[in-house]
C-alpha positions as CSV (number, residue, x, y, z in Angstrom):
1,X,0.7,-61.5,-45.1
2,X,0.5,-64.4,-42.6
3,X,0.8,-63.7,-38.8
4,X,3.3,-66.3,-37.5
5,X,1.6,-66.3,-34.1
6,X,-1.9,-67.0,-35.4
7,X,-2.7,-70.5,-36.7
8,X,-4.2,-70.7,-40.2
9,X,-8.0,-70.7,-40.1
10,X,-9.4,-74.0,-41.3
11,X,-12.9,-75.3,-41.1
12,X,-13.7,-78.5,-39.3
13,X,-16.2,-80.9,-40.9
14,X,-19.3,-80.7,-38.8
15,X,-19.7,-84.5,-39.0
16,X,-16.3,-84.8,-37.3
17,X,-17.4,-82.5,-34.5
18,X,-20.4,-84.7,-33.9
19,X,-18.2,-87.8,-33.2
20,X,-15.1,-86.3,-31.5
21,X,-15.1,-86.0,-27.8
22,X,-12.6,-85.0,-25.2
23,X,-10.3,-87.9,-24.4
24,X,-10.3,-87.1,-20.7
25,X,-13.9,-86.3,-20.0
26,X,-15.7,-87.9,-22.9
27,X,-17.8,-84.7,-23.3
28,X,-18.5,-82.8,-26.6
29,X,-16.0,-80.4,-28.0
30,X,-16.6,-76.9,-29.5
31,X,-14.6,-75.5,-32.4
32,X,-12.8,-72.2,-31.9
33,X,-12.2,-71.2,-35.5
34,X,-10.2,-68.1,-34.7
35,X,-7.6,-70.1,-32.6
36,X,-7.8,-73.3,-34.7
37,X,-8.6,-75.4,-31.6
38,X,-11.2,-77.9,-30.3
39,X,-12.2,-76.8,-26.8
40,X,-13.3,-79.0,-24.0
41,X,-15.1,-76.9,-21.5
42,X,-15.3,-79.8,-19.0
43,X,-11.6,-80.4,-19.0
44,X,-10.7,-76.7,-19.5
45,X,-8.4,-77.7,-22.4
46,X,-8.0,-76.6,-26.0
47,X,-6.8,-79.3,-28.4
48,X,-4.8,-77.9,-31.4
49,X,-5.6,-78.6,-35.0
50,X,-2.4,-79.0,-37.1
51,X,-2.6,-79.3,-40.9
52,X,-6.3,-80.0,-40.6
53,X,-5.8,-82.9,-38.1
54,X,-7.1,-82.5,-34.6
55,X,-4.3,-83.5,-32.0
56,X,-6.4,-85.2,-29.3
57,X,-3.6,-85.8,-26.9
58,X,-3.9,-84.2,-23.4
59,X,-0.2,-83.4,-23.2
60,X,-0.6,-81.4,-26.5
61,X,-3.6,-79.4,-25.3
62,X,-3.5,-75.9,-24.0
63,X,-4.7,-75.3,-20.4
64,X,-7.5,-72.9,-20.3
65,X,-7.1,-72.3,-16.6
66,X,-9.8,-72.3,-13.9
């Protein structure tokens, strides 16, 4: 049974993680598998992954706060 609140867990190709950077800070991202997000610690933003595609738009990112 799928939980409608939790995103489906998908793996991100490690080669993709090597080249993707935060569009605001140009710093590396980390992958949060449990939440299905790419996290920019420098910008304190989490970019969603939808249908296996990282959405690298700051306006779509979740604010991680201070």
